[in-house]
C-alpha positions in Angstrom: -2.5 -17.7 22.2 0.5 -16.7 20.1 2.8 -13.9 21.2 2.6 -10.8 19.1 5.8 -9.1 17.8 4.1 -5.7 18.4 0.8 -4.2 19.3 -1.5 -3.1 16.5 -1.1 0.5 15.4 -3.0 3.0 13.4 -3.5 1.9 9.8 -2.9 -1.8 10.5 -5.1 -4.4 8.9 -6.3 -6.7 11.7 -8.5 -9.7 12.4 -10.1 -10.7 15.7 -8.8 -14.0 17.2 -12.2 -15.1 18.4 -14.1 -14.4 15.1 -14.0 -16.2 11.8 -11.5 -15.3 9.1 -13.9 -12.9 7.4 -13.6 -10.4 10.3 -11.2 -7.9 9.0 -10.7 -4.3 10.0 -8.5 -1.3 10.0 -7.2 0.3 13.2 -8.2 4.0 13.4 -6.8 4.8 16.8 -5.1 3.1 19.8 -5.4 4.2 23.4 -3.2 2.8 26.2 -4.2 3.1 29.9 -3.5 1.7 33.3 -6.1 -0.9 34.3 -7.6 -1.1 37.8 -5.1 -3.9 38.8 -2.2 -1.7 37.7 -1.5 -3.4 34.3 -1.1 -1.5 31.1 -3.8 -2.2 28.7 -4.6 -1.0 25.2 -7.7 -0.8 23.1 -8.1 0.0 19.4 -10.8 1.8 17.6 -11.4 -0.5 14.6 -13.4 0.0 11.4 -14.6 -3.4 10.2 -14.4 -4.0 6.4 -16.5 -7.1 6.3 -20.1 -8.3 6.7 -19.7 -8.3 10.5 -20.8 -5.4 12.7 -20.3 -4.4 16.3 -23.0 -5.2 18.8 -24.9 -2.3 20.5 -22.7 -2.7 23.6 -19.5 -1.7 21.7 -21.2 1.0 19.6 -23.2 2.8 22.2 -21.1 2.3 25.4 -17.6 2.5 24.0 -17.7 4.4 20.6 -20.4 7.0 21.3 -21.2 9.3 18.5 -20.3 6.8 15.8 -23.0 6.7 13.1 -22.2 3.2 11.9 -22.1 -0.2 13.5 -18.8 -0.9 11.6 -16.7 1.1 14.1 -16.0 0.1 17.7 -13.4 -0.5 20.4 -11.6 -3.8 20.7 -9.0 -4.9 23.4 -5.7 -5.2 21.5 -5.2 -8.6 23.1 -7.8 -10.0 20.7 -6.3 -8.5 17.5 -3.9 -10.1 15.2 -2.1 -8.0 12.6 -2.6 -9.2 9.0 -0.7 -6.3 7.3 1.1 -3.4 8.8 -0.2 0.1 7.9 1.9 2.2 5.6 0.1 5.5 6.1 0.7 7.1 9.5 -1.1 10.2 8.5 -4.7 8.8 8.9 
């Protein structure tokens, strides 16, 4: 897997490295936390702007309260930045 220059941030246009090229989304929020093994991990709340949707696992378990299957959490390891966000006031 290619090394990223930086982690995705709010407002970035991203794609998922395990999905096809039509999987495109906008990062709404990023949360960083310490994993059980002591590593620092990050996850991003992403709004998908394509025909894809998140499975029930990501909607119901990780993004409770969301009223659409287009918003869900993704480990930032699997995100590739297509374009950097220009509006930090989202």
